C-alpha positions in Angstrom: -75.1 72.9 109.1 -76.1 73.8 105.4 -75.5 77.4 104.1 -79.0 78.7 103.4 -78.0 82.6 102.0 -74.4 83.7 100.9 -74.6 86.2 104.1 -74.3 82.7 106.1 -71.1 81.6 104.7 -68.1 82.2 106.8 -67.2 86.1 107.1 -63.2 84.6 105.8 -65.3 83.1 102.4 -67.6 86.2 102.2 -64.6 88.8 102.4 -62.5 87.2 99.7 -64.7 85.5 97.4 -66.5 87.2 94.5 -70.6 86.2 94.7 -70.4 83.7 92.0 -67.4 81.9 93.9 -69.0 82.3 96.9 -72.5 80.5 95.3 -70.1 77.7 93.9 -68.8 77.4 97.7 -72.3 77.4 99.1 -73.4 74.7 96.5 -70.4 72.3 97.2 -70.5 72.6 100.8 -74.2 72.1 101.3 -74.1 69.0 98.6 -71.0 67.6 100.4 -72.7 68.1 103.9 -75.5 65.8 103.0 -73.2 63.2 101.1 -70.6 63.0 104.1 -73.2 62.8 106.8 -72.8 66.2 108.1 -69.1 66.0 108.4 -68.4 70.1 108.6 -64.6 69.7 107.9 -64.8 67.7 105.1 -67.5 69.7 103.8 -65.4 72.8 103.8 -62.6 71.1 101.9 -65.1 69.7 99.5 -66.3 73.5 98.9 -62.7 75.1 98.5 -61.6 72.6 95.7 -64.9 73.5 94.2 -64.0 77.0 94.2 -60.4 76.4 93.2 -61.7 74.6 89.9 -62.5 78.2 88.5 -60.9 80.5 90.9 -57.4 81.6 91.9 -56.2 83.4 94.7 -54.3 86.6 94.1 -51.4 86.7 96.6 -50.5 90.1 96.8 -54.2 91.1 97.7 -55.4 87.9 99.3 -58.7 88.2 96.8 -59.9 85.3 94.6 -60.3 86.1 90.6 -61.6 84.1 88.0 -59.6 81.5 86.0 -61.6 82.5 82.9 -60.9 85.9 83.5 -57.4 86.0 84.1 -56.7 83.9 81.0 -58.8 86.1 78.7 -56.2 89.1 79.9 -53.8 87.5 78.2 -54.9 86.6 74.6 -52.7 84.6 72.7 
């Protein structure tokens, strides 16, 4: 089912994604839910794909970080 609030997202999403990434996840999930006939598995895949366009997982901490922020740390 679509997520109305960020607090409705799965705990794994809430615990590891920053707020902006959670907003991306929720919007992509809800859109995919409607577009693909309420297919929950497909909607989750679409949501993670949307997050991965702007965020990457820090393997040491398990937290997701903005790629834009990461790129700004290393000017050149």
